[in-house]
N, C-alpha and C positions, 0 to 999 in steps of 0.2 A: 594617554588614553583619556577620552573624553566621557567615559562611561559614569553613569550615577546621576545626581541630582541636576535637574534642570528646571527653568520656568516654562510654565504653558499657558497661553491665553487665548480665549476665543477670539474670532473675528473683530468684535466691537470691544473686546476689553473686558466685558462684564464678567467673566468666568476667568479668574486667575488662580493658578495652584502650583504646588511642586509637582513634579512628574520625573519617574525614573527612566533613564535610557540605558540599554535598550527598553523601548516600551511602545505604547501606543496611547492615543487619547482616552479610548474607552476603559483600560485598565486603570490608567492615571485617576480618571474621575471616580471608578470604584474604590479606587485605595483610599481616596480621601473621602469617602463615604458621601459623594456628591450624586452617585446614581446607585440604585439597587443591582444586583447581578443581573447583567444583559440577558442571560438565559432563563431568567424567572418568568413564567407564565408568557405574557404579551409583549415583552420589553422590546424584542428585536424590532416591532413597530413603534411602540412609545418611543423609543431612543433614536430613532431615525434622524432627529435634529441633530445629531452629533456629527453625523458624516455628512451632512449638508452645509455645514459651517467651514469655515477657514482657520485653522489653528496655527498658532507659532510657537515653535520651542526655542528658548533662548537660555545662554549662560554666559558667565564671564569665568575667564581663566587665566592665571598667570603663567607666561611662558616659562618652563623649568630650565632652559638653557639660554645662552646668549646668542640672540639671532643673527649677530653679525658674522659668527663663526661657522655658520652653515651655508654651502652654496644652493642648497634647495630644500624648502619646506613645503610638504604637503598637507592638506585637510583630507583625510581619508573616510570616506562611509563605505561600510561593507554593504550596508542595505537601507535605503530610504524608501519609506511607503507613502505617496509614491511621486506627486507632482509638487514640487518644491524649489523654490529660489533660496540659496544659500549665501549668506553675508557675514562678512567679517569686518568688524569696524565699520560698518554701514557702507561698506563696498561690496557689490554683488561679484562673488568669485565663481559662482557657477550656477546651473539648474539641473534639476532631476526630474525623468518622466518615466523612469522604467524600476520597478521594486526589485526586479532581479539583476539588477546591474551593480557593479562597484564601481563608486565615484572616488576619482582624485583630483583634488583641486589645486593647482599651484598658488601657494599663499606667501611666497618668498618676500614678495615687495608690500604685504599688505599688514604682516604680523608684526606685533610690537611686544611691549613688557606684559601689558595687562590687555585683554581683549575680550570683545563681545562677539560672540557667533551668535548667528540667527538662522533659523529654518523656517522659512513661510510658507506653509502648506496652502495647497487649493483643493478644495472637496474634489475627490476621486468623481463622484457623482456628477457635479458639474463639468468637470473636465470633459469626462467621456462624451457628455451630451454635446459640448461644444465642438470636440474633435468630429464628432458624427455630423454635426450641422455643417462644418466646413468642408467635408467630403461631399462636395455638390455633384460630381460627375454621374454617381450611380450609388444606390444604396447598399449597404454591407449588413446582410441579414445574419441572425435575428436581432431585431431592434430591441425587445423587451423580453423577459422570461416569462414563462405561462403564469397566470393571476395567482395560482395556489402556491407560488413559490413567493410571493409578497417581496419581490426583489426589485432592483434598480435597472436602468435600461443602458444599453451600449457598451455592455463590459468590454466587447472586442476591439473597442477604439483605446484602450489603456493596458499598459504591459504592467497588469498588476495580477495577483492571484484571482483566477476567474470565478472561482465560486465565492468570493467575499462579496459578490452583488447578488447571491443567493444560488441555491442548487436545489434538486429534487430530494436532497436528504439534509438540506442545511440552510440556516438563515443567513439574511442579509446583513453584514457588518462590513460595509466599506471603510476600513480603517485608515487612520493617518498616524504617521510616526516615525521615529528612527528606531527600527526593528532589529537591527544587528550593530555590530561594533562601530564605534567613530573614535578616531584618534589622529594625532598629529605626527607626521614622520618628518625627521631632518637628517639629511645625509650629505657627505662630501663625496666626490668620486662616482660611487656606483652604489645600487640599491638593488636588491633580489624581490621582486615582485611577485613571480610564479614559480614554483618548484614541483616537477612531477617525475614519476617514475613508471614506466610501463613495462612489463616483462614479455620478450618473444623468445620462442623455441626455434632455433634454427636447425632444420632437419639434416641439412648436408653435413654440417658438423656435428649433429647430434649434440648442441649444446645451449644451454640458456644464456640468453643476453638481457641486460637491461637498458633500456632507452632513457636517458635521464635529461630532461628538458629544464633548463634555468632561464628565466624571462627576467632582463636586467633593464633599469634605467641608468644609463651612463651619462654623467652630467658634465664630465670634463668636454673641451671641445675636439680633442684628438682622441685616437683608441688607445685603451689601457691594456696592458699584457698582463697576465698572470698564470697562475697554476691552480689546477682543481684536483683534489684527491678524494677518490671514493673508497671506503673500506668496508667489507661485510666480514667480520672476523669470523663468525661460524662457518663461512663457507670459505675460507682462507683465500678471500679475493680482495686485492687491493690495486688499483690502478691511479697513476697520475697522468694528467692531461696538461699540455700548453693552451691556453686560451687566447684570444684577443677581443675583446668587447668595444663594439663601434658605438660612437657616440648616439645618444637617443636611445630609444626602447628597441630592445632586439633579444633575440634569442640565441643561446648556445645548446646544441644537442650533442651528448657524448653517448657512446656505445661502450657498456661495459660487460665484457665476457667473463661469464662465471668460471671458475677453475674447475676443469673437467673431473678431476678426482674427487671432488666434495659431492657426497649425495645430496641433490637438491629436493626437499620434500615440498610438493605441490600445495597449492589451497585448493580446497575441495569444498563442495556444497554440503549443507547440513545432511548428514546421513549417509555421505559417502567418502569420508575420511576427514582428517584433520583440517584445521584452517591455519596451517603454518605461516609465520611471517618472520622475517630476517631483520635485525637491528641493523641500520646502515648509517653511516656516517660520512658527509660531504664537506670537505673544507675548501673553502675559496681564498685564495691569499692573490691579491693582485697589488701590482707596484706600488701603489700608494701605502702599502704595509697594513692595510686595512682587512681583517680577516673575518669572514662569516662561516660560523659552523650550522651545518642543517643535520639534526637528526630525524631520521624517517625510518618507516618499515618498506622492505621490498618483499612483494607477495609474486609467487611463480604460478601462473595457471594460464591455459590458452581457451579461447573461445570460438567457436565456429556456428554460424546459424546455417544448417544444412538444407539446400533446396535443391533436391535432384530427383530423377523419374525413379518411380516405384513399381515393381513388376505387377503387371495385374491391374492397374489404376491408372486411369487419366490424371494429368495434373503433376503436382510436384510435392516431396515431404516439407516439412517445416518443423526442424527441431535443433535442439542446441547440443553440441558437442562440447564437454570440458575436459581438457586434458586429454582429448582423443576418444572420450567414454561418451556415448549417447546417455543423456540426462532426462528423465521426465520430470517437467517442472509442475511442483505442487505447491500451491499457495492461494495468495489472495490479491487484492488490489488496494493500496493505501491513499488516503486521502488526508489532508491536514487535520492533526491531532486537536486543534482548537481554532476557533475564529481570531484569536488573539496570539500570535505566534509567540510573544514574550511569555506567556502562561505554559508554552512547550519546552520542559526542562530536560535535561539529560535523563532524570529519573522516569518521566514521563515516557520518553522513546524506549527507554531501556525495557520497561514494564510491558509496552506494547509489542516490541520486536521478540523478546523473550517468550511471550506468549503465542506468538507466530512459531518461533523454532519448537517451541514444547508441544505444538499441536502438530509436529512432524513436517512443517512446512518447509521449503528450501528455496522458495522465490516469492517476490512481491514486485508487483508492477507500481510504481510511482506514477499514479495519474496526472495527467496534462491540463487539469483545471486548478491544481493547488499551488504549491511552491517547490522549487528545486530544495530539497530538504537541507538541513544544516549539517555541518561537517560530522558531528557526533552521531546522526542517523546511519551514516555511510560506515562510520567507524565501527559502530555495534555489528550492522550487517556483515562486514569483513570478519568480526570476532566470531559470531554466531552462525557463519555460512549460510546466509541467505542472499540469493542472488538477486540483483535489481534489473528489472526491466524499466528504464528511464524513458518517460515521456518528455518531450519539451513542452513548455506550459502554453498550449493552445489546445481548446476543446470545444467540441459542439458548435462551431460558428464558422462564418468566413471572416477573413481578416483583412484590413486595408494593406496596400504596399506602396504606399507613398514613400519618397527618399527618407523623410526624417524618421517616418516608422520603421524603415526598413534597418536603417543606420543604427538605431537604438535596438533592435532584435540582434543585428550582427554583434553589437558589442555584448548583449546579453549571452549569446550564444558562445562566444568565445572566452569569454569570463568563466561560464559554468563548466565547459569541457576541461579549460585548464585547471579549475578548482577541483575537479571531481575525478579526472581520468587515471589517476593513481589507484583507485579503488577497485580490488579485484572482485568485489561484489558486483559491480556494474556490468552487466554482459550485454546491454543491447541500448542503443540510442534509438528513439522513435519520436518522429517529428512532431505527431499530434494524436489526440485522442478523436476517432470518428469523422474527421473532416473529408476524407477520400469519400465515405460512404454518404455524407451529407449532399456532397456535389452529386455522386453517380446515382443515389436515390431521390435525388431532389427533394430533399426535406424542407426546403424554402419556396417551393414553388416557383421558382424563377423559368420564365417565359424561354422556351427553346433558343430564340433568336438571339438571348442575351447570356446564354451559357458561357460562350467563348471568354468573355471578360473575367469570369470567375475562375474558369480554369486556368487562364493566364497568371492571375493573382496568386494561384495555389501554387502552381509551379514556380513563379518567382520567388514565393516564400519558402517553401519547403525544399525544392530541389537545387533552385539557383543560389540561395543564401545559405540556409540552414545546412544542408547536405555538405554544399561545397566546403563550408568552414570545419565541420565534423570530420569530413574525411582528409581535408589537410591536416588537421590538429592531432587526429587520434587515429593510427593505422591498426590499433589493437583489439578493436571489436566492432561488429557489425552495424550498420544503420538500415532502419526502414522509415519509410516517409510517413506512415499512418499505422493506425490499429484501429479497426480491423484491415486488412490489406491482403492482396494476393501476393504479396512478395515480389518476386521476380515476374511474375506474370502481370503485376500492375505496372512494373518498370517496362516492361514489354508493350502494354497498352497505354504508353504514354504517361504513366504514373497514376492514372485513374482507371480503375478496371470497371468493365460492365456490372460487375457484381462482387464488391469485396466481401460478401458473406459466401461467396463459393467454398464449399468443404474440400474441394481438391487442391486447394492453395492456401498458403498462409495462415492467418488465425481468424477466428469469427468472434463476435459478441452475440449472444442470444437470450432474449428475454421472451417469456409467455405466461401472463398471469392467468389465462382463460382456461387452458387445457388442463386436464389433470396430471400432476406433476409426479405422480407415481407410475406414469406410464412411460419408461424409457423411449419409446418408439416417437415420443415428440421431440427429442433432442437430435442435434445436427450431429453426424459422426464425422467430427471435424478433425483437421490436422493437429489443430491447437486451440484450446478454448481460454481465450485472455478475458472473458467477462462474461459472466452468467449468474443468476441469482434470484433471492425471493425475499421479500421485506418480512419483518417481524416487529413487535414491540419492544423495548427494552424493560427490564424488570422494574416491578412496582416501587424498590426503593429508590431505583435512580430517577423515575419519574415524581417521585414524592417530593424530591430536593427542590424541584421548580414549579410546582403547582400548588393549589389549595383543594381543601376537600371538595367543593362543587366542581373540580375540575374531573374526578375521578369516576368517569364514565365513558364509555367509547363512543357515545355519540355527544360529548360535551362540545362546548365551543373550543376549548382547549385542546381537545383530542384533534378537531378537525383543523385547527391553527397549526398544530404541529406537524401535520402530514403535508409535506410538500410535492407530493407525487400525486398526479391527477387520478383521482378515484382508489387510492392504495389502500385506504382502510376498508373499502369495499371490496376490493381485490382480495385481500387477506382473508376475509371472512368467506368469501366464495371457494377459496382454495382450501381452507379449513372445512367446509362445509361438505367437501367430496368425500371426506373419511371419517369425520368426527362429529358428534353431536354439537350443536352449538350452545353456549351456555345460556340457562333461562331462569338463573337465580332470581328472587324478588329484591335480595338485597344488592344495591346498585355497584357497592365496592366489590363485594365478592365476583359479582358478574365481570367487573372490569379486570379483576385480578385473574379469573378465568381464562378471558379472553386472551389478555396478555400471555398466559401459559401456553394456550392452544396455538396462538400465532407463532411461538417460540419453537414448538414442538413441529409445528407444520414446515416452517423454515428450515430447521435441521434435517427433517425427512425428505423433504423437496430436493435439498441441495446435496444430501447424501446420495438420492437416487441417481441424479443428475451426474455428480462427480465419480460415482462408481461406473456408470456406463462410461464415462471418458477413461478412466483407469483402465477398465477391461478391453477397450478397444485398440489400445497401443499396439498390440502383435498382429492385428488381422486386417484384411481387407475384404470387405463384403459389399458386393455390386459397386466396385471402384472406391469404396469410401473406407476411411480408418488409418489405422497407423496415428492416433492421436498420441501427441507427446507433451501435452500441457494442459494443466487445468488450475486455473486462476479464477476464483469465485469473486464476485463482488459482492461485498466489499469487506475488509478486515475490520477497520476501526471507526468510531463515529466522532462528528465535529462537536456534537451538543446531543441533549437529551431529547430523543425525539425517535418515531419509527423509522426504520431506514434498513438496508440490506445488510448492514454490519453483523460480524460475528462477535465484537468486542464492544460492549457499551462504552458511552463517553465516562472515563474514569478508570477504564480497564476491565471491567468486570466480564467473566465470560458468559457469552449467551449459551443456550443449548447448542445451538448451531456450532460453537467453536468446539465444545465436547466432541461432538460428532465428528467434526474435523480431525481431531486426534485421531479418531478410529479410523474414518474413511482415507485418510492420508498415510496410515501405518505402512511401515516398510514391507510388511506380508499380511495379505489381506484376502481373505475368501468373498467373492461377490457373486450374488444370486441373482438371476433375471428370469421371467417365464416369456416362453414364445410359443404361442399356438399350443397351449396346454402343456408344453414340456418344460421342466425345471432345469435350469443349467446352472452350473457353478464354476466359476473361473478362479484360477489362483493367479494373484496378482503379486509380484515380489520387486522389489528395488534393491534386494540384496546382489552383492556381486558374484556369488556362486550357486550354482543348482542346489536345491533342497530336497530330500527325500522325507515326506511327511506323511503324516494321518490327518484325513479329513474327517471330522466326527461330525455326523448330521442328527439333531436331536429332534424329536417332534413332541410337542406337548399340547393337550386340551387346555383350553382357556381355564377349565375349572379346576385343574389340579397341578400341585407343584411336583408331582410324579412324573416323569415322561412316559409317554405311552409307547414310544419306541426310539431306539438309538441305533444308527448305523455307523461302524467304523470301518472307512475304506484305506488300506494300509498301503504303503510303497508307492504314495502319489508323488510323482516327481513335478515340481515347480522350478521351471527353469528360470536362471538368473535374469533380471532386469527385463522381465516379460509378463505377459498376461496369458495364460494358457487354460483350455477346457479341461476340467478335472472329474466333472460328475454330470451325469444326465439321466433323468427319470422323469416319466409322465406323471403330472401331480395326481392323475386318479390312480396310479399304481403306488404312489406314496400313501394315499389316503387308504388304500385297499390293504397294504402291508402293514399300517398301522392301525388297523380294524377301526374301532369306534371313532373314526376321524371323518369330518367334512370340512370343506372350505372354511366354513363359518366358525366351526369349533376348534380348529386346530391352527398351531403356529409353528413356524420351522425355524430352529437356530443351528448355527453351524461354526466352526472354528477349525484351524490348522494348528497341529501340535508336532513339534520336531523334537531332534536330540537336544541336549544341553540347554534344556529349559526353553527351547525357542518356541514360542506360541503367538499366533495373531489375536486381535482382539475377536470377541464372539460377535457374529454377526446375526441379524434377523431378517426373516423373510415373511411379510404378511400374505396370507392365501384370500384374504377379503378386506374391505374396509373394516376398521374398527367400530364404526357405528352400527354394522351388521354383526359383530362377533357375537357368537353364542357361549354363555357360560361363564363370561367375566362376572366376577364378584367384587363388590367394594370390599377393599382389605383394610386390616388393620396394620399401619405402617409404624414402626417405632424404630427410635436411633439411641445408642448410648456413646457418649462421647469421653475419650481420654487423651491424655497428652503423651506422645512418646517423641522425645529429643526437642526438634524444631517443628515437629508436626503435630496434626491432631488425628485421631483414629475415630472414625464413626463406624459403629457396627450397627447394621441396617437388618431389622427382621420383618417378615410378612408373612400374612395367613393366607394369602393367595397370590397369583401370579398378578404383577403389578407394570403395566405397560408405562413407559415414559416416567419414570420415578425422577423426580426434581428436588434437590437439596438446595435450598436458599438460606443463605446466612444475612439477609438484608445488605447494610452498609459494611460490614465488616471485610476487610480487603483480603482476597487470597483466593485461591482455586481448587477445586476438588480433582481426584485423580480421575474419577468419572462422572458422568451425569446424563440425566435423561434418559437413562438405559432401561431396557426391559428386564424386569427381574424375575427370574424362572426358580429362584432357589429360596430358601426359608432364610438364609443369612447371606449378608455381601458386606464385605469391608470397604470403606471408602476412606481414603487418605484426604485432609484438609493442609494444603500448604498456604500458611497466612503469609501476607504481604507486609505485614506491620503487627506489632504486639498484640496479642488477644489471650483470651482465657478459655478454660473449658465451661466456666458458667456463663461467660458472653456468648459462647457458641450456642450453648443449649438454650438460652432465652431468646436468640434470633432466628434460631432454626425454624424453618416451615417445610414441611414434607408435602409433595404433591404428588400423585399419580392421576390417572387418566379418569378414574372412577370418581376422583374427588371434584371432578367439576360436574356441577349440577344445572 
């Protein structure tokens, strides 16, 4: 391994320092105290010089073996970011131009006992500009990001993390560095490069089999013969194969039939069963007498993307069947967890992914503008049951298709599919993010006469290259060319449909920041909602770390600088203003904190309304629309401390939205909506058996903790994995039944209760905007804290009904069992799960309790 300490120097040599590999220039400078935190205040712009320079990494190393004894020696980089010339002992052994590729350079004739290795980087920004200049025939939009993103241009000309040149939720830090493992490999005879295991269920034989693919580099000039033994002890399965390896790089594919008498446990998504995996050992013994043992895990699951006609509706369905069972996908979209990938540790990933699973999510879409995540990311998803919709790394742009570019992309796709295809968590490959829509809706104002060129490029890149590689490398899961797409309908329309947002096909992305988000009729009744959402600000404790006192106002230069989405800060206030009074405090910091709180309340309530609409639409067709089978809101996590669509702040703190998600993604949930003066409640279930339940509907006046009336509807049947109407009453009847009630003076809460302690979260339905609510009083909220085992118990007390009660313990890492709730009882118990050691005293001192009427 060549991990560890290297030298790093700037283009003219004026800056020279020690740097860690894996790593990048920014984190090396930060570690040595040569720059401040890049995320502090305006440093994303102040430190632009770093990415404009050309940096060089170098180190000397002693070869730990006798060079003459090995037929082949390679210098292997798992990841180089991005454009570099690689030298060993002053001989150029290769070049790199793709962050997502694995590079192996033959150094057999160059390596000595003591060696100097150098990686000379070229600024990604300069390289992208130069590539764009060289592409003379026609321009490839977009040239630059919008000004509010403060980013760099021509990112589509470099195979690098697309959002590293800026995005509407992230800063511009076009890094340089050796971002993954680097090592020397020496071998005689043969060497195993890739090893993958994919399951298939053979229907005719009613039997599982595993396809095991091994890709070798064979050094000898003639074929070598050998034996391969595969054993899975727990499934009483062992098979031995004779193989012949041809000279050069090639693959062998073995089919292992699983013993029919063994009961195979399938891998299931979170909430639908266990994530069983079986230990498997594969032994290669080749005539040279040199044996390789490979330990891996075998998972058994099937995935189908079902697109077929629906009775009573034009178009086609779009849903996933896992192990033959239709599954409603509940989750979000994943972006890179940091601008500097070397800071994304196993613990970072585990915390974020565990938070997704803890919020009842079963799916995440790895979005096409970031990176193909590290192996550990997919390992954790395999383990906690999170299905992955995996985009290839192309987003919101058109791309060149010259021969060099395509060759680089082909190598990237081949490498990534081979690296990742053994993971049961990955259920779909998707060619790009929004590029079908970009062409079909003409985002870049391309004159009609020139459209053909770009359509040809699109087909060349995603269909002729990416798709063909995926189809030949991985038969075990579906491929779509873009998201959003009309799926098979897009294919029929030569891969670019007239309207990729058509609700009768495929998946949709939907954003609208101007309409009232509490009004469910603005949302598309789509087959699959793969992107939708609303912005909010992260909590004050998160912002405080990267700002100074003068920044703490919603209209400060800092607040404007941090908002990378056009008019984002204004849109949030507008959305808040529909239903809440805007903060008026004369104390600017109080006003800032109140505004932050309201943006989080608004984001949570809006996303709840939209997600519940999608979940409630899964079993019905209305005017040809419906059968919604997925809700993945934008976005799960943050790349830095800034306003964004995320439900998890940078560092992992849960926003109110994430607490709401835990409820709106609950396996059993009642959902209410109003249509033409009638209140409907649906029972939504992801459970595998029908449930006989009691629906409890409680009406409160805002002014009293005592309910005005309670209705228990017994014997309610909620069918397995469906959404069914279980209650219907006109609002005027409800108000009359509960006497002294008006829309403005009352609020409705409801839940489902079953046998054996089965209970849904308590849901709420507002009959009017809260700014118009009558009888709401400012409450005295208090909390006592005690320790119980590894958790802390917060007992909350209130003197009046309190909407959107928020508990915040500042920078203490951990999460609550519930937050942002409507408190309609005198007392409520909330559990705090710490992620690091803390104490009752620390929690008491850090606690802030806020509810709606604390905003002034």
